[in-house]
Backbone as a chain_set.jsonl record, in Angstrom:
{"seq": "MSDDETLKVYGEKAREYVELTEGFNETDPRLEAFISDVPKGGHVLDLGCGPGTSSAAMAERGLTVTAVDPVPEMIALAQRHPGVEARLAGFDDISGTDVYDGIWANFSLLHASREDMPRHLAALARALKPGGRFHIGMKTGTGSKRDPIGRYYTYYTDAELTGLLEEAGLTVTARETGSAKGLDGVEAAYICLAAHG", "coords": {"N": [[-9.552, 3.235, 5.409], [-11.978, 0.898, 5.422], [-13.047, -1.457, 6.318], [-15.699, -2.961, 7.847], [-15.494, -5.131, 9.745], [-12.786, -5.164, 10.75], [-12.623, -2.59, 11.821], [-14.413, -2.923, 14.003], [-13.37, -4.741, 15.606], [-10.981, -3.511, 16.443], [-12.269, -1.587, 18.079], [-13.548, -3.018, 20.048], [-11.189, -4.18, 21.288], [-9.726, -2.143, 22.179], [-8.433, -1.305, 24.571], [-6.874, -3.798, 25.114], [-5.294, -3.316, 23.18], [-3.683, -1.25, 23.706], [-2.312, -2.121, 26.053], [-0.606, -4.1, 24.706], [0.876, -2.587, 22.717], [1.917, -0.118, 24.074], [4.267, 0.16, 25.534], [6.118, -0.68, 23.78], [6.02, 1.154, 21.844], [6.7, 3.599, 22.957], [9.287, 3.63, 23.25], [10.422, 3.133, 20.591], [12.923, 2.602, 18.409], [12.574, 3.278, 15.824], [10.784, 5.066, 15.703], [12.156, 7.125, 16.819], [14.112, 7.862, 15.173], [12.644, 8.786, 13.031], [11.66, 11.017, 14.203], [13.744, 12.607, 14.491], [14.691, 13.187, 12.067], [12.618, 14.825, 11.064], [12.105, 18.448, 10.822], [12.856, 20.592, 13.48], [9.755, 21.44, 15.318], [8.184, 20.774, 13.43], [5.386, 19.787, 11.378], [3.52, 16.975, 11.586], [1.986, 13.928, 10.565], [0.334, 11.475, 11.944], [-0.819, 8.396, 10.845], [-3.672, 6.363, 11.201], [-3.489, 6.271, 14.251], [-4.067, 4.878, 16.371], [-4.031, 4.38, 19.688], [-2.648, 6.622, 20.232], [0.126, 6.762, 21.273], [2.593, 6.771, 19.951], [2.182, 9.287, 18.654], [1.993, 10.825, 21.079], [4.694, 10.918, 22.026], [5.796, 12.213, 19.819], [4.863, 14.547, 20.133], [5.876, 15.572, 22.669], [8.421, 15.695, 21.891], [8.253, 18.218, 20.727], [7.24, 18.431, 18.128], [4.466, 19.417, 15.906], [1.36, 17.615, 16.073], [-0.791, 15.859, 13.861], [-3.137, 13.572, 14.513], [-4.81, 10.737, 13.249], [-7.592, 8.415, 12.969], [-9.854, 5.694, 12.286], [-11.334, 4.631, 14.309], [-13.612, 5.274, 16.773], [-12.962, 4.503, 19.635], [-10.319, 4.445, 19.595], [-9.593, 7.184, 19.191], [-10.615, 8.504, 21.334], [-8.769, 7.383, 23.466], [-6.293, 8.493, 22.151], [-6.839, 11.212, 22.413], [-6.16, 11.626, 25.202], [-3.523, 12.478, 25.505], [-1.409, 14.907, 26.109], [-0.906, 17.767, 23.784], [-1.595, 16.466, 21.289], [-3.576, 16.447, 18.538], [-6.133, 14.725, 18.069], [-8.315, 12.983, 15.534], [-11.136, 11.501, 14.048], [-10.816, 9.784, 11.26], [-10.354, 8.315, 8.048], [-8.309, 6.466, 5.631], [-8.849, 7.691, 3.1], [-9.612, 10.194, 3.71], [-7.461, 11.802, 3.628], [-5.979, 14.661, 2.532], [-4.758, 17.587, 0.713], [-1.876, 19.262, -0.331], [1.715, 19.396, 0.224], [1.491, 19.599, 3.118], [2.476, 18.129, 5.472], [5.698, 17.84, 7.435], [6.465, 15.415, 7.936], [5.249, 11.86, 7.737], [3.913, 9.385, 9.675], [3.066, 6.172, 9.113], [2.552, 3.571, 10.627], [2.182, 0.401, 10.475], [-0.631, 0.707, 9.78], [-1.697, 0.884, 7.203], [-1.668, -1.603, 6.308], [-4.025, -2.391, 6.558], [-5.571, -1.654, 4.251], [-7.171, -2.336, 1.334], [-5.613, -4.059, -1.422], [-6.168, -3.107, -4.014], [-6.513, -0.232, -3.532], [-4.208, 0.595, -2.475], [-2.334, 2.045, -4.252], [-3.701, 4.62, -4.598], [-3.882, 5.597, -2.091], [-1.159, 5.812, -1.211], [-0.439, 7.569, -2.872], [-1.947, 10.101, -2.346], [-0.881, 10.456, 0.187], [1.459, 10.985, -0.34], [1.309, 13.429, -1.873], [0.448, 14.952, 0.098], [2.656, 15.117, 1.566], [5.533, 17.498, 2.611], [8.083, 18.772, 0.016], [10.892, 16.703, 0.271], [10.195, 15.905, 2.662], [9.834, 13.628, 5.532], [8.989, 9.839, 5.503], [7.39, 7.322, 6.85], [6.638, 3.848, 6.949], [5.371, 0.753, 8.161], [4.671, -2.599, 7.723], [3.159, -5.798, 7.326], [4.782, -8.608, 6.023], [4.55, -10.564, 3.191], [2.347, -12.499, 0.969], [-0.705, -11.91, -0.843], [-4.162, -11.528, 0.676], [-5.929, -11.603, 3.739], [-8.04, -12.556, 6.455], [-7.25, -12.095, 9.9], [-6.936, -14.234, 12.749], [-8.614, -13.157, 14.683], [-10.245, -11.81, 13.021], [-9.584, -9.504, 11.731], [-8.698, -7.603, 8.596], [-6.163, -7.954, 6.418], [-3.753, -7.144, 4.053], [-0.887, -8.328, 2.466], [2.548, -7.732, 1.831], [5.498, -8.039, -0.397], [8.999, -6.877, 0.114], [9.997, -5.958, -2.228], [7.687, -5.572, -3.906], [6.342, -3.531, -2.022], [8.156, -1.49, -1.939], [8.406, -0.702, -4.59], [5.718, 0.331, -4.992], [5.781, 2.651, -3.337], [7.961, 3.934, -4.956], [6.438, 4.444, -7.104], [4.607, 6.229, -6.041], [6.217, 8.288, -5.951], [8.109, 8.691, -3.866], [11.212, 8.138, -2.098], [13.097, 5.297, -1.093], [14.974, 5.018, 1.661], [15.823, 3.6, 3.766], [15.482, 0.218, 5.496], [14.077, -1.981, 7.33], [13.769, -5.299, 8.694], [11.715, -7.682, 10.747], [10.148, -9.582, 13.032], [7.102, -9.906, 14.92], [4.81, -10.555, 17.755], [1.123, -9.947, 17.473], [-1.897, -8.424, 18.183], [-3.456, -10.434, 17.844], [-2.241, -12.71, 18.74], [-0.296, -14.017, 17.111], [2.899, -14.465, 15.829], [4.385, -12.639, 13.452], [5.927, -11.887, 10.293], [7.439, -8.674, 9.475], [7.924, -5.625, 7.644], [9.754, -2.45, 7.712], [9.816, 0.625, 6.175], [11.653, 3.526, 5.535], [11.308, 6.528, 4.093], [11.787, 9.435, 1.767], [10.21, 12.379, 0.579]], "CA": [[-9.943, 1.837, 5.849], [-13.61, 0.895, 5.656], [-13.79, -2.73, 6.5], [-16.399, -2.801, 9.257], [-15.23, -5.978, 10.889], [-11.573, -4.844, 11.448], [-12.877, -1.598, 12.891], [-15.2, -3.353, 15.195], [-12.274, -5.549, 16.456], [-10.093, -2.668, 17.163], [-13.151, -0.962, 18.826], [-13.628, -3.935, 21.222], [-10.018, -4.622, 21.914], [-8.853, -0.822, 22.12], [-7.604, -1.733, 25.842], [-5.934, -4.725, 25.286], [-4.105, -3.044, 22.086], [-2.857, -0.476, 24.404], [-1.25, -3.014, 26.723], [0.135, -4.727, 23.793], [1.735, -1.826, 22.201], [2.411, 1.118, 24.461], [5.399, 0.066, 26.226], [7.269, -0.5, 22.804], [5.888, 2.543, 21.198], [7.366, 4.946, 23.579], [10.915, 3.641, 22.924], [10.751, 2.432, 19.385], [14.24, 3.109, 17.896], [12.197, 3.737, 14.467], [10.081, 6.489, 15.749], [13.107, 8.23, 17.149], [14.944, 8.228, 13.927], [11.666, 9.503, 12.452], [11.491, 12.501, 14.971], [15.211, 13.195, 14.509], [14.505, 13.335, 10.665], [11.821, 15.975, 10.951], [12.64, 19.696, 11.422], [12.078, 20.968, 14.971], [8.434, 22.047, 15.365], [7.611, 20.444, 12.127], [3.968, 19.387, 11.268], [3.37, 15.561, 11.194], [0.527, 13.121, 10.418], [0.209, 9.757, 12.534], [-1.785, 7.945, 10.172], [-3.82, 5.237, 11.982], [-2.787, 6.605, 15.289], [-4.511, 3.94, 17.422], [-4.149, 5.003, 21.102], [-1.812, 7.825, 20.279], [1.162, 6.538, 21.92], [3.645, 7.36, 19.146], [1.585, 10.778, 18.534], [2.42, 11.666, 22.252], [6.19, 11.069, 21.862], [6.394, 13.202, 18.725], [4.293, 15.844, 20.708], [6.617, 15.676, 23.563], [9.394, 16.46, 21.177], [8.205, 19.707, 20.053], [6.461, 18.294, 16.784], [2.982, 19.437, 15.857], [0.772, 16.207, 15.564], [-2.235, 15.526, 13.704], [-3.285, 11.997, 14.593], [-6.1, 10.259, 12.536], [-7.742, 6.909, 13.3], [-11.086, 5.583, 11.943], [-11.969, 3.953, 15.248], [-13.988, 6.321, 17.897], [-12.425, 4.353, 20.835], [-8.818, 4.972, 19.821], [-9.55, 8.501, 19.01], [-10.717, 9.049, 22.657], [-7.595, 7.165, 24.088], [-5.295, 9.331, 21.773], [-6.895, 12.526, 23.044], [-5.716, 11.827, 26.565], [-2.156, 12.797, 25.596], [-1.105, 16.619, 25.918], [-0.375, 18.125, 22.469], [-2.113, 15.536, 20.215], [-4.882, 16.614, 18.052], [-6.693, 13.356, 17.492], [-9.624, 13.337, 15.058], [-11.951, 10.487, 13.385], [-10.625, 9.921, 9.838], [-9.704, 7.218, 7.368], [-7.198, 6.684, 4.645], [-9.547, 8.364, 1.926], [-9.75, 11.318, 4.171], [-5.972, 12.582, 3.697], [-5.953, 15.51, 1.215], [-3.844, 18.456, 0.695], [-0.542, 19.365, -0.997], [2.69, 20.101, 1.056], [0.983, 19.769, 4.468], [3.228, 17.694, 6.51], [7.009, 17.563, 7.215], [6.456, 13.864, 8.049], [3.969, 10.979, 7.713], [4.095, 8.139, 10.313], [2.005, 5.199, 8.801], [3.092, 2.522, 11.412], [1.263, -0.618, 10.467], [-2.16, 0.944, 9.581], [-2.159, 0.779, 5.868], [-1.927, -3.144, 5.977], [-5.49, -2.991, 6.346], [-6.216, -1.397, 3.045], [-6.861, -3.302, 0.036], [-4.318, -4.025, -2.494], [-6.211, -2.1, -5.236], [-6.62, 0.985, -2.993], [-3.042, 1.1, -1.976], [-1.678, 3.231, -4.902], [-4.433, 5.835, -4.458], [-3.527, 6.088, -0.787], [0.118, 6.208, -1.306], [-0.285, 8.754, -3.881], [-2.554, 11.04, -1.451], [0.038, 10.772, 1.213], [3.055, 11.563, -1.085], [1.14, 14.802, -2.068], [0.319, 15.725, 1.333], [4.105, 15.412, 2.205], [6.346, 18.287, 1.833], [9.155, 18.19, -0.554], [11.893, 16.346, 1.12], [9.608, 15.248, 4.191], [10.1, 12.125, 5.897], [7.953, 9.088, 5.425], [7.733, 5.768, 7.556], [5.669, 2.759, 6.705], [5.434, -0.374, 8.627], [3.771, -3.633, 6.937], [3.441, -7.284, 7.318], [5.108, -9.014, 4.734], [3.719, -11.974, 2.601], [1.426, -12.349, -0.139], [-2.279, -12.056, -0.686], [-4.784, -10.825, 1.642], [-6.754, -12.555, 4.289], [-8.195, -12.125, 7.968], [-6.342, -12.877, 11.053], [-7.595, -15.303, 13.568], [-9.581, -12.387, 15.209], [-11.169, -10.937, 11.954], [-8.962, -8.228, 10.992], [-8.442, -7.929, 7.269], [-4.922, -7.628, 6.13], [-3.023, -7.097, 2.888], [0.556, -8.487, 2.793], [3.362, -7.159, 0.521], [7.069, -8.386, -0.283], [9.995, -5.99, 0.172], [10.237, -5.199, -3.877], [6.282, -4.663, -4.122], [6.106, -2.376, -1.167], [9.31, -0.319, -2.441], [7.795, -0.208, -5.958], [4.504, 1.377, -4.795], [6.343, 3.895, -2.594], [8.518, 4.788, -5.74], [5.418, 5.007, -8.068], [4.101, 7.479, -5.572], [7.141, 9.661, -5.837], [8.759, 8.487, -2.631], [12.5, 7.662, -2.572], [13.199, 4.579, 0.088], [16.227, 5.281, 2.171], [16.205, 2.543, 4.715], [14.803, -0.684, 5.478], [14.199, -2.93, 8.564], [12.83, -6.284, 8.557], [11.881, -8.579, 11.822], [8.954, -10.359, 13.306], [6.715, -9.655, 16.244], [3.589, -10.959, 17.984], [0.262, -9.024, 17.367], [-2.939, -8.413, 19.017], [-4.049, -11.855, 17.611], [-1.364, -13.685, 19.519], [0.443, -14.807, 16.211], [4.053, -14.224, 15.375], [4.364, -12.352, 11.999], [6.939, -11.203, 9.977], [7.111, -7.332, 9.159], [8.992, -4.811, 7.095], [9.533, -0.964, 7.984], [10.494, 1.387, 5.356], [11.997, 4.996, 5.745], [11.536, 7.265, 2.616], [11.587, 10.733, 1.718], [9.405, 12.883, -0.649]], "C": [[-11.427, 1.796, 6.174], [-14.01, -0.406, 5.973], [-14.253, -2.82, 7.855], [-15.925, -3.789, 10.293], [-13.944, -5.612, 11.553], [-11.704, -3.416, 12.273], [-13.624, -1.952, 14.228], [-14.174, -4.183, 16.11], [-11.46, -4.334, 17.168], [-10.861, -1.704, 18.178], [-13.186, -1.712, 20.231], [-12.431, -3.967, 21.915], [-9.033, -3.337, 21.892], [-7.72, -1.015, 23.379], [-6.518, -2.414, 25.86], [-4.786, -4.111, 24.076], [-3.195, -1.989, 22.839], [-1.805, -1.174, 25.377], [-0.389, -3.647, 26.098], [1.314, -3.88, 23.339], [2.465, -0.661, 22.839], [3.639, 1.367, 25.06], [6.471, 0.03, 24.94], [7.197, 0.632, 21.947], [6.475, 3.632, 21.674], [8.861, 4.736, 23.363], [11.243, 3.192, 21.749], [11.653, 3.267, 18.713], [13.64, 3.737, 16.499], [11.514, 5.154, 14.347], [11.028, 7.542, 16.232], [14.023, 8.488, 16.222], [13.718, 9.039, 13.112], [11.773, 10.941, 12.958], [12.697, 13.369, 14.473], [15.202, 13.761, 13.084], [13.69, 14.894, 10.441], [12.304, 17.156, 11.304], [11.811, 19.87, 12.761], [10.797, 21.856, 14.642], [7.969, 21.779, 14.282], [6.136, 19.767, 12.425], [4.14, 17.78, 10.933], [2.177, 14.915, 11.37], [0.807, 11.865, 10.896], [-1.197, 9.269, 11.992], [-2.29, 6.515, 10.811], [-3.212, 5.305, 13.486], [-3.056, 5.521, 16.551], [-4.554, 4.861, 18.915], [-3.555, 6.164, 21.313], [-0.417, 7.832, 21.187], [2.197, 7.208, 21.309], [3.322, 8.981, 18.947], [2.22, 11.663, 19.862], [4.122, 11.778, 22.303], [6.53, 12.106, 21.075], [6.029, 14.665, 19.318], [5.359, 16.279, 21.739], [7.998, 16.29, 22.994], [9.506, 17.62, 20.553], [7.514, 19.65, 18.834], [4.884, 18.731, 16.933], [2.344, 18.199, 15.394], [-0.412, 16.317, 15.267], [-2.346, 14.14, 13.416], [-4.699, 11.641, 14.055], [-6.31, 8.779, 12.86], [-9.291, 6.801, 12.757], [-11.97, 4.934, 13.105], [-12.128, 4.994, 16.389], [-13.019, 5.981, 19.275], [-10.778, 4.462, 20.767], [-8.508, 6.489, 19.782], [-9.558, 9.14, 20.541], [-9.397, 8.587, 23.505], [-6.364, 8.083, 23.504], [-5.646, 10.748, 22.198], [-6.465, 12.823, 24.278], [-4.508, 12.697, 26.397], [-1.978, 14.387, 25.201], [-0.287, 16.803, 24.372], [-0.826, 17.487, 21.366], [-3.627, 15.987, 19.855], [-5.195, 15.513, 17.096], [-8.104, 13.635, 16.655], [-10.05, 11.838, 14.115], [-11.7, 10.685, 11.824], [-9.966, 8.641, 9.287], [-8.705, 7.737, 6.292], [-7.81, 7.759, 3.622], [-9.716, 9.9, 2.436], [-8.517, 12.389, 4.275], [-6.13, 13.346, 2.517], [-5.028, 16.6, 1.373], [-2.62, 18.195, -0.189], [0.35, 20.022, -0.009], [2.362, 20.482, 2.462], [1.984, 19.326, 5.514], [4.82, 17.436, 6.199], [7.26, 16.016, 7.466], [5.251, 13.044, 8.183], [4.45, 9.663, 8.37], [2.718, 7.259, 9.877], [2.546, 3.714, 9.337], [2.109, 1.244, 11.529], [-0.35, -0.326, 10.619], [-2.462, 0.641, 8.125], [-2.13, -0.56, 5.35], [-3.17, -3.547, 5.982], [-6.295, -2.519, 5.226], [-6.226, -2.32, 2.098], [-5.846, -3.035, -0.855], [-4.585, -2.887, -3.61], [-6.353, -0.527, -4.649], [-5.227, 1.611, -2.436], [-2.337, 2.295, -2.69], [-2.311, 4.531, -4.623], [-3.888, 6.405, -2.836], [-2.251, 6.535, -0.602], [0.416, 7.616, -2.117], [-0.796, 10.092, -3.137], [-1.646, 11.411, -0.554], [1.345, 11.462, 0.695], [2.509, 13.083, -1.453], [1.099, 15.671, -1.083], [1.775, 15.933, 2.055], [4.889, 16.602, 1.576], [7.436, 17.847, 1.228], [10.357, 17.884, 0.473], [11.405, 15.815, 2.484], [9.862, 13.891, 4.179], [8.757, 11.362, 6.078], [8.408, 7.862, 5.973], [6.442, 5.121, 7.237], [6.119, 1.239, 7.275], [4.3, -1.29, 8.195], [3.867, -4.928, 7.357], [3.881, -7.581, 5.968], [4.605, -10.433, 4.479], [3.372, -11.781, 0.968], [0.224, -12.627, 0.052], [-2.84, -11.184, 0.314], [-5.713, -11.906, 2.419], [-7.199, -11.799, 5.904], [-7.493, -13.045, 8.779], [-7.482, -13.718, 11.965], [-8.855, -14.466, 14.48], [-10.453, -11.524, 14.112], [-10.836, -9.851, 11.526], [-8.474, -8.432, 9.501], [-7.059, -7.1, 6.98], [-4.368, -7.844, 4.697], [-1.61, -7.542, 2.904], [1.27, -8.005, 1.504], [4.643, -7.569, 0.677], [7.731, -7.024, -0.175], [9.946, -5.096, -1.333], [8.799, -4.831, -4.131], [6.054, -3.506, -3.404], [6.86, -1.089, -1.988], [8.857, 0.281, -3.757], [6.537, 0.545, -5.963], [4.977, 2.678, -4.093], [7.204, 4.71, -3.702], [7.587, 5.426, -6.82], [4.721, 6.155, -7.489], [5.112, 8.68, -5.596], [8.035, 9.629, -4.575], [10.273, 7.663, -2.932], [12.66, 6.753, -0.931], [14.786, 4.851, 0.308], [16.921, 4.198, 3.133], [15.299, 1.498, 4.883], [14.98, -1.537, 6.762], [13.202, -4.009, 8.724], [12.701, -6.982, 10.208], [10.639, -9.459, 11.898], [8.401, -10.013, 14.811], [4.955, -10.266, 16.576], [2.525, -9.768, 18.092], [-0.821, -9.271, 18.279], [-3.644, -10.054, 18.851], [-3.204, -13.058, 18.135], [-0.398, -14.463, 18.558], [1.698, -13.964, 15.815], [3.806, -14.008, 13.874], [5.624, -11.606, 11.601], [6.611, -9.491, 9.441], [8.237, -6.558, 8.312], [8.686, -3.141, 7.45], [10.401, -0.407, 6.91], [10.614, 2.833, 5.669], [12.088, 5.495, 4.415], [11.237, 8.706, 2.686], [10.947, 11.079, 0.249], [10.416, 13.605, -1.85]], "O": [[-11.986, 2.503, 7.013], [-15.216, -0.652, 5.956], [-13.525, -2.78, 8.847], [-15.899, -3.501, 11.489], [-13.872, -5.693, 12.78], [-10.981, -3.166, 13.238], [-13.456, -1.371, 15.3], [-14.303, -4.179, 17.334], [-11.354, -4.287, 18.394], [-10.217, -1.083, 19.023], [-12.922, -1.175, 21.307], [-12.481, -3.798, 23.133], [-7.829, -3.417, 21.651], [-6.5, -0.916, 23.251], [-5.444, -2.065, 26.348], [-3.598, -4.43, 24.105], [-2.002, -1.923, 22.544], [-0.63, -0.815, 25.447], [0.671, -3.893, 26.674], [2.484, -4.236, 23.477], [3.482, -0.208, 22.313], [4.115, 2.498, 25.163], [7.545, 0.624, 25.035], [8.191, 1.062, 21.362], [6.771, 4.58, 20.947], [9.6, 5.719, 23.31], [12.398, 2.779, 21.656], [11.385, 4.433, 18.421], [14.242, 4.714, 16.053], [11.561, 6.015, 13.468], [10.758, 8.734, 16.083], [14.809, 9.407, 16.454], [14.096, 10.056, 12.531], [11.95, 11.9, 12.207], [12.637, 14.551, 14.134], [15.737, 14.86, 12.937], [14.123, 15.845, 9.79], [13.084, 17.066, 12.252], [10.674, 19.511, 13.068], [10.81, 22.802, 13.855], [7.138, 22.611, 13.918], [5.816, 19.307, 13.521], [4.897, 17.432, 10.026], [1.372, 15.267, 12.232], [1.55, 11.143, 10.232], [-2.313, 9.554, 12.427], [-1.479, 5.599, 10.946], [-2.475, 4.393, 13.86], [-2.307, 5.414, 17.522], [-5.136, 5.941, 19.018], [-3.757, 6.803, 22.346], [0.004, 8.86, 21.716], [2.759, 8.136, 21.892], [4.216, 9.814, 19.094], [2.755, 12.77, 19.799], [4.654, 12.831, 22.655], [7.406, 12.901, 21.416], [6.667, 15.692, 19.09], [5.736, 17.446, 21.631], [8.581, 17.221, 23.549], [10.495, 18.054, 19.962], [7.131, 20.721, 18.363], [4.198, 18.434, 17.911], [2.75, 17.705, 14.343], [-1.226, 16.773, 16.07], [-1.869, 13.558, 12.442], [-5.674, 12.279, 14.453], [-5.362, 8.007, 13.005], [-9.956, 7.835, 12.802], [-13.168, 4.718, 12.92], [-11.158, 5.533, 16.923], [-12.435, 6.868, 19.896], [-10.086, 4.55, 21.781], [-7.468, 6.993, 20.206], [-8.783, 10.014, 20.929], [-8.94, 9.447, 24.259], [-5.481, 8.413, 24.295], [-4.689, 11.509, 22.344], [-6.329, 13.995, 24.632], [-4.434, 13.676, 27.14], [-2.367, 14.914, 24.158], [0.668, 16.142, 23.964], [-0.43, 17.973, 20.307], [-4.602, 15.928, 20.603], [-4.828, 15.312, 15.938], [-8.92, 14.443, 17.099], [-9.148, 11.208, 13.562], [-12.261, 11.58, 11.191], [-9.155, 7.992, 9.948], [-8.352, 8.895, 6.068], [-7.098, 8.735, 3.385], [-9.944, 10.775, 1.6], [-8.555, 13.49, 4.826], [-6.412, 12.755, 1.475], [-4.379, 16.485, 2.412], [-2.386, 17.098, -0.697], [-0.024, 21.033, 0.585], [2.831, 21.495, 2.982], [2.313, 20.122, 6.394], [5.242, 16.985, 5.134], [8.335, 15.518, 7.132], [4.259, 13.526, 8.73], [5.243, 8.919, 7.793], [1.574, 7.569, 10.211], [2.905, 2.838, 8.55], [1.371, 1.076, 12.499], [-1.128, -0.935, 11.353], [-3.551, 0.12, 7.884], [-2.469, -0.804, 4.192], [-3.565, -4.646, 5.595], [-7.482, -2.826, 5.115], [-5.297, -3.124, 2.013], [-5.3, -1.943, -1.018], [-3.78, -2.061, -4.041], [-6.278, 0.369, -5.49], [-5.09, 2.772, -2.048], [-1.865, 3.271, -2.106], [-1.598, 5.513, -4.417], [-3.566, 7.572, -2.613], [-2.06, 7.543, 0.078], [1.303, 8.452, -1.941], [-0.135, 11.12, -3.286], [-1.478, 12.617, -0.375], [2.047, 12.296, 1.267], [3.343, 13.977, -1.309], [1.51, 16.831, -1.126], [1.98, 16.761, 2.942], [4.962, 16.774, 0.359], [7.936, 16.777, 1.574], [10.714, 18.681, 1.34], [12.187, 15.344, 3.31], [10.056, 13.147, 3.218], [7.727, 11.831, 6.562], [9.502, 7.356, 5.726], [5.358, 5.704, 7.247], [7.116, 0.663, 6.839], [3.131, -0.908, 8.254], [4.961, -5.162, 7.871], [3.495, -6.993, 4.958], [4.317, -11.265, 5.339], [3.946, -11.143, 0.086], [-0.13, -13.43, 0.916], [-2.21, -10.24, 0.791], [-6.17, -12.899, 1.853], [-6.744, -10.743, 6.345], [-7.196, -14.226, 8.599], [-8.696, -13.73, 11.763], [-9.859, -15.051, 14.884], [-11.252, -10.652, 14.456], [-11.644, -9.133, 10.936], [-7.849, -9.462, 9.249], [-6.884, -5.909, 7.237], [-4.651, -8.941, 4.214], [-1.016, -6.782, 3.668], [0.745, -7.9, 0.396], [5.092, -7.53, 1.823], [7.026, -6.035, -0.373], [9.875, -3.873, -1.455], [8.641, -3.706, -4.605], [5.616, -2.504, -3.97], [6.351, -0.083, -2.482], [8.898, 1.484, -4.015], [6.296, 1.343, -6.869], [4.433, 3.739, -4.4], [7.282, 5.933, -3.586], [7.763, 6.528, -7.339], [4.253, 7.021, -8.228], [4.814, 9.837, -5.297], [8.689, 10.641, -4.323], [10.428, 6.787, -3.782], [12.431, 7.298, 0.149], [15.637, 4.894, -0.581], [18.123, 3.968, 3.265], [14.181, 1.737, 4.426], [16.127, -1.733, 7.166], [12.001, -3.779, 8.868], [13.682, -6.763, 10.918], [10.175, -9.998, 10.893], [9.176, -9.868, 15.757], [4.09, -10.352, 15.705], [2.846, -8.729, 18.668], [-0.762, -10.195, 19.091], [-4.245, -10.642, 19.75], [-3.521, -14.23, 17.931], [0.253, -15.413, 18.993], [1.519, -12.792, 15.485], [3.233, -14.815, 13.141], [6.26, -10.868, 12.354], [5.48, -9.219, 9.038], [9.404, -6.946, 8.371], [7.547, -2.676, 7.448], [11.536, -0.838, 6.707], [9.594, 3.376, 6.093], [12.863, 4.976, 3.612], [10.51, 9.163, 3.569], [11.044, 10.454, -0.808], [9.923, 14.053, -2.885]]}, "num_chains": 1, "name": "protein.A"}
């Protein structure tokens, strides 16, 4: 993700973002399901880790966590957590084959452009070990736009996102929809898909 305005907003509002998300991320039932599906001691990627709360929960459960984010302020926060290896990286920096037992892409890829999404998903599917667990959270809708605080979003329908995952070689096994208030203070619909390589 290389949208400068989006990165700048997250850098400036890193502390606010922690306050908004930390409590939920520590107890997210989708994260618990993800951790339970990954082999004990497995290697996981937290893509767009933000302040590292989810990474910390994974590390506490004995997983080896590689956490990446393109925002230096977020990496600094993520590195506070024991057992979390956090580094500055974007979606295009993911490479390798059969590296991870699980990939947690929770509301990060929604900042990628529509034309880049198939490439990103293909790279993630390659990096996932056969049978590995994949999680993606996205806002639902159509088109692309900036939110009230300047972040760039691309929206997907359930069918569109499922199709993209299948094209990348992933099999969707569960879905959950809902709505939540984000950093911009706006209630927005979302979908979370669980998949396997």
